[in-house]
C-alpha positions as CSV (number, residue, x, y, z in Angstrom):
1,M,20.6,-181.1,-151.5
2,Q,17.7,-183.0,-151.1
3,I,17.9,-183.5,-147.9
4,K,20.0,-180.6,-146.7
5,I,16.7,-179.1,-147.9
6,T,14.6,-180.7,-146.3
7,L,16.4,-180.9,-143.1
8,Q,16.5,-176.5,-143.7
9,Q,12.2,-177.1,-144.1
10,N,12.2,-179.5,-141.2
11,E,14.4,-176.7,-138.7
12,E,12.0,-174.5,-139.8
13,E,8.8,-175.8,-139.4
14,L,10.6,-176.9,-136.0
15,T,11.1,-173.5,-135.4
16,K,7.4,-172.3,-136.3
17,L,6.3,-174.9,-134.0
18,R,8.4,-173.7,-131.3
19,L,7.3,-170.5,-132.0
20,Q,3.4,-171.5,-131.9
21,Q,4.1,-173.9,-129.0
22,M,5.0,-170.4,-127.0
23,K,2.3,-168.6,-128.2
24,L,0.2,-170.8,-127.1
25,Q,1.8,-171.3,-123.9
26,T,1.7,-167.2,-123.7
27,L,-2.1,-167.5,-124.7
28,E,-2.6,-170.4,-122.0
29,E,-0.8,-168.2,-119.5
30,K,-2.6,-165.1,-120.9
31,E,-6.4,-167.5,-120.6
32,K,-5.2,-168.6,-117.0
33,Q,-4.1,-164.5,-116.2
34,F,-7.8,-163.8,-117.9
35,T,-9.5,-166.4,-115.9
36,E,-7.5,-165.1,-112.7
37,I,-8.6,-161.8,-113.6
38,Q,-12.3,-162.3,-113.8
39,N,-12.2,-164.0,-110.4
40,K,-10.7,-161.2,-109.3
41,I,-13.3,-159.0,-110.8
42,L,-15.9,-161.4,-109.5
43,D,-13.9,-161.6,-105.9
44,I,-14.2,-157.9,-106.3
45,E,-17.6,-157.4,-107.4
46,N,-18.5,-159.6,-104.4
47,E,-16.8,-157.1,-102.1
48,M,-18.1,-154.4,-103.4
49,V,-21.4,-156.0,-103.3
50,L,-20.5,-156.6,-99.4
51,F,-19.4,-153.0,-99.2
52,Q,-22.6,-151.8,-100.5
53,Q,-24.1,-153.3,-98.0
54,Q,-22.1,-151.9,-95.5
55,L,-22.1,-148.7,-96.6
56,S,-25.6,-148.7,-96.3
57,S,-25.3,-149.9,-92.7
58,L,-22.8,-147.4,-92.1
59,D,-25.6,-144.3,-94.1
60,A,-27.6,-146.3,-91.8
61,I,-25.5,-145.3,-88.6
62,L,-24.8,-142.3,-90.0
63,A,-28.3,-140.9,-90.1
64,Q,-28.6,-141.9,-86.4
65,F,-25.1,-140.4,-85.3
66,G,-26.8,-137.3,-87.6
67,S,-29.7,-137.0,-84.3
68,F,-27.1,-137.9,-81.9
69,E,-25.3,-135.5,-83.0
70,E,-28.5,-133.1,-82.7
71,L,-28.9,-134.2,-79.7
72,Y,-25.7,-134.0,-78.5
73,L,-25.2,-130.2,-80.3
74,E,-28.8,-130.0,-78.0
75,R,-27.5,-131.1,-74.9
76,Q,-24.1,-129.4,-75.0
77,S,-26.1,-126.2,-75.6
78,K,-28.0,-126.8,-72.6
79,L,-25.2,-127.7,-71.1
80,D,-23.4,-124.2,-71.9
81,L,-26.4,-122.3,-71.0
82,T,-26.5,-124.4,-67.3
83,L,-23.1,-123.8,-66.7
84,R,-23.5,-120.2,-67.1
85,E,-26.3,-120.1,-65.1
86,E,-24.4,-122.4,-62.4
87,R,-21.7,-119.2,-62.8
88,V,-24.5,-116.7,-62.2
89,L,-25.6,-118.3,-59.2
90,E,-21.6,-119.0,-57.6
91,I,-21.4,-114.8,-57.9
92,K,-24.9,-114.5,-56.7
93,L,-24.1,-116.9,-53.8
94,A,-20.6,-115.4,-53.4
95,G,-22.6,-112.4,-52.9
96,L,-25.0,-113.7,-50.7
97,K,-22.6,-115.1,-48.2
98,K,-20.7,-111.3,-48.0
99,E,-24.1,-110.3,-47.0
100,I,-24.6,-113.2,-44.6
101,E,-21.0,-112.7,-43.3
102,L,-21.8,-109.1,-42.7
103,I,-25.0,-109.5,-41.4
104,E,-23.4,-111.7,-39.0
105,K,-20.8,-109.4,-38.3
106,Q,-23.7,-107.1,-37.5
107,I,-25.9,-109.2,-35.6
108,L,-22.6,-110.0,-33.2
109,E,-22.3,-106.1,-32.7
110,L,-25.5,-105.6,-31.8
111,K,-25.8,-108.9,-29.3
112,N,-21.9,-107.6,-28.2
113,E,-24.0,-104.0,-27.8
114,V,-27.2,-105.3,-26.4
115,E,-25.1,-107.6,-23.7
116,H,-23.1,-104.0,-22.7
117,K,-26.7,-102.3,-22.3
118,I,-28.0,-104.9,-20.3
119,I,-24.8,-104.6,-18.0
120,L,-25.1,-100.7,-18.5
121,Q,-29.1,-101.2,-17.5
122,K,-28.2,-103.1,-14.4
123,Q,-25.4,-101.2,-13.6
124,A,-27.8,-98.0,-13.7
125,H,-30.6,-100.1,-11.8
126,T,-27.6,-100.3,-9.5
127,L,-26.7,-96.7,-8.9
128,K,-30.5,-95.9,-9.2
129,N,-30.6,-98.0,-5.9
130,W,-27.5,-96.0,-4.4
131,E,-28.8,-93.1,-5.9
132,N,-32.4,-93.7,-3.7
133,W,-30.5,-95.0,-1.0
134,M,-28.0,-92.0,-1.1
135,S,-30.6,-89.5,-1.1
136,E,-33.0,-91.0,1.3
137,D,-31.5,-93.4,3.5
138,F,-28.0,-92.2,3.5
139,V,-29.0,-88.6,3.7
140,Q,-30.9,-89.1,6.6
141,L,-28.4,-91.6,8.0
142,I,-25.5,-89.1,7.4
143,G,-27.4,-86.3,8.6
144,F,-28.1,-88.2,12.0
145,I,-24.3,-89.3,12.2
146,E,-22.9,-86.4,11.5
147,R,-25.0,-84.3,14.2
148,N,-24.4,-87.1,16.6
149,V,-21.1,-86.5,15.7
150,L,-20.5,-83.1,15.6
151,A,-22.7,-82.8,19.2
152,T,-19.8,-85.3,20.4
153,V,-17.4,-83.0,18.8
154,R,-18.7,-79.5,19.6
155,Q,-19.2,-81.0,23.3
156,E,-15.5,-82.3,23.4
157,F,-14.2,-79.1,21.9
158,S,-16.4,-77.2,23.6
159,L,-14.9,-78.3,27.3
160,L,-11.1,-78.3,25.7
161,F,-12.2,-74.6,24.9
162,N,-13.5,-73.8,28.2
163,K,-10.4,-75.5,29.8
164,W,-7.6,-73.8,28.5
165,F,-9.4,-70.1,28.4
166,S,-9.7,-71.0,32.2
167,L,-5.8,-71.6,32.8
168,L,-5.9,-67.7,31.1
169,V,-8.5,-65.3,32.2
170,S,-9.9,-64.8,35.5
171,D,-12.5,-67.0,36.8
172,T,-15.0,-64.6,35.6
173,L,-15.2,-65.1,32.2
174,T,-16.3,-68.6,30.7
175,V,-17.0,-69.3,27.1
176,R,-18.4,-72.1,25.4
177,L,-18.8,-73.1,21.4
178,D,-22.6,-72.4,19.9
179,D,-24.1,-75.1,17.1
180,D,-21.3,-73.5,14.1
181,F,-18.6,-74.2,16.7
182,T,-18.0,-69.9,17.1
183,P,-16.9,-69.0,20.6
184,I,-20.0,-67.5,23.1
185,I,-18.0,-65.3,25.7
186,E,-20.3,-65.4,29.0
187,Q,-20.0,-63.2,32.4
188,Q,-22.2,-64.4,35.4
189,D,-24.7,-65.7,32.2
190,Y,-24.8,-62.8,30.1
191,E,-23.0,-62.9,26.6
192,I,-20.2,-60.6,25.9
193,E,-19.3,-59.6,22.8
194,Y,-15.7,-60.2,21.4
195,S,-15.0,-57.0,20.7
196,A,-15.5,-55.8,24.4
197,L,-13.0,-57.9,25.5
198,S,-9.3,-56.4,26.0
199,G,-6.1,-57.2,24.0
200,G,-5.1,-60.4,26.3
201,E,-8.9,-61.8,26.6
202,R,-9.4,-61.8,22.7
203,T,-5.7,-63.5,22.7
204,A,-6.8,-65.8,25.1
205,V,-9.6,-66.9,23.6
206,A,-7.8,-66.9,20.1
207,L,-4.7,-69.5,21.7
208,A,-7.3,-71.3,23.7
209,Y,-9.6,-72.1,20.4
210,R,-6.4,-72.6,18.8
211,L,-5.1,-75.7,21.2
212,A,-8.7,-77.1,21.3
213,L,-8.7,-77.9,17.9
214,N,-5.4,-79.1,17.9
215,Q,-6.5,-81.5,20.5
216,V,-9.7,-82.6,18.9
217,I,-8.2,-82.9,15.9
218,N,-5.3,-84.9,16.7
219,S,-8.1,-87.1,18.7
220,M,-10.1,-87.8,15.3
221,L,-6.8,-88.0,13.1
222,S,-4.9,-91.0,14.2
223,N,-2.5,-90.5,10.7
224,L,-1.6,-86.9,10.7
225,K,1.8,-86.7,10.1
226,T,1.7,-83.2,12.2
227,R,-0.1,-84.2,15.2
228,G,2.8,-83.8,17.2
229,L,3.7,-80.6,15.8
230,I,2.4,-77.1,17.1
231,I,3.1,-73.6,16.1
232,L,2.4,-70.5,17.8
233,D,3.1,-67.2,16.1
234,E,2.3,-64.4,19.0
235,P,0.7,-66.4,21.3
236,T,1.1,-63.8,24.0
237,D,0.1,-60.8,22.1
238,G,-1.5,-58.4,24.5
239,F,-0.9,-60.5,27.7
240,S,-1.0,-59.3,31.1
241,E,2.1,-59.9,33.6
242,Q,0.0,-62.6,35.0
243,Q,-1.5,-63.8,31.8
244,L,2.6,-64.4,30.7
245,D,2.8,-66.5,34.3
246,K,0.5,-68.5,33.3
247,M,2.0,-69.5,29.7
248,R,4.0,-71.6,31.9
249,D,1.2,-74.3,33.2
250,I,-0.3,-73.9,29.6
251,F,3.4,-75.4,27.9
252,Q,3.9,-77.7,30.7
253,Q,0.5,-79.1,30.0
254,I,0.5,-79.3,25.9
255,T,1.7,-82.8,25.3
256,A,3.1,-82.4,21.7
257,D,5.9,-84.2,20.8
258,Q,7.5,-80.3,19.1
259,L,6.3,-76.7,20.5
260,L,8.2,-74.2,18.1
261,I,6.7,-70.6,19.6
262,V,7.5,-67.2,17.4
263,S,7.5,-64.3,20.4
264,H,9.1,-61.2,20.8
265,E,8.1,-61.6,24.6
266,Q,11.3,-61.7,27.3
267,K,9.6,-63.5,29.9
268,I,8.9,-66.6,27.5
269,E,12.5,-67.4,27.4
270,G,12.0,-68.7,30.6
271,F,9.8,-71.1,29.8
272,V,11.4,-73.2,26.7
273,E,14.3,-75.2,26.3
274,H,16.0,-73.7,23.6
275,I,16.2,-70.2,22.0
276,I,17.4,-69.5,18.4
277,K,17.3,-65.4,18.0
278,L,16.6,-63.7,15.1
279,S,17.2,-60.2,13.6
280,K,16.4,-58.9,10.2
281,Q,18.7,-56.4,8.5
282,D,18.3,-54.8,4.7
283,G,15.6,-57.1,3.9
284,T,17.3,-60.1,5.2
285,T,16.7,-62.5,7.8
286,K,19.5,-64.3,10.1
287,V,20.5,-66.5,13.3
288,D,21.9,-64.2,15.6
289,S,22.7,-66.9,18.3
290,I,21.0,-69.9,19.4
291,S,21.3,-71.2,23.4
292,S,19.6,-73.6,25.2
C-alpha cells in the first residue's frame, strides 16, 4: 500500500516535473522569441534610422524638386507665352504671305501693263512716223503720182473720146477733156456750149464718152469681171441717117466679147448678129421673137 502511495506520489512529482519542464521549454522558447523580437526591433530601429536618413535625403531632394518645379512652371509659362506669340506670328506671317502674293500679282499685272504700254508706245511711235510720212511725204508723193496718172489717163481718155466722137460727127467738131474730165466741144478752136449742140451731136458726145471710159477702165483694171461686156441703152437717140450708118463702123471697132444694144431703130438690126424683140402688154414685158 505504501508503495502504491509512493508510486503515485512519484508519478505526481514526475507529472509536475514534466509540467515544469514543459513550462521551462515554453519559457525558453518565449525567451528565444523575445530575443528574436528584440533583435528584430533593433533591426527595425536600425532600418528606421536608415529610413530617417533616406527620408532626410528625400526631403532635401524634394526641396530641390520644389525649386525645379517652380523653374519648370516658370519655363512652362514662358513656353506657353512663346507658343502664343509664335501662333500670333504665324497668323501675321500668313497674312504677310497673302499680302506678298497680292503685291506680286499686282507687280506682275503692272509689269504686263508696262510691257503692253511699251509695245503700244512703240506702235504709237511707228504710227506717228507713218502719220508724219503719210501727211507729208506720202501725200505729196500721191499727189505727184495722182497728177501724173490722171494726166496720162486724161490724155488717153481724151484721145479715145475724140476718136469715137470723130467717127460719129463731121470733122468740123472736135472734143477733148479738161482737168476735171469734163467734155469740151470745139469748132475751129472755139468752144461750143453743150446746150447749143443738136440732139444727135449730144448723143454722139455721150456715146463717145461712154466707149472711151469703158476702154480706159478695161485697160487699167485687168481683173474686172465685166470688162468683156458692153451694154448700150438707146445709143442712137436723135442720130441722123448718116450717123446711123456710121454705127456699123463703131460696132466693128468695139473689141468687147459681148455687146448688148437696146434700141428702137430698125436700121440697127442690120448691124447685129442676134435680134430679140420685146413688147409690153398690160404692164408686162414679153419676148415676141428671137432671130439671127
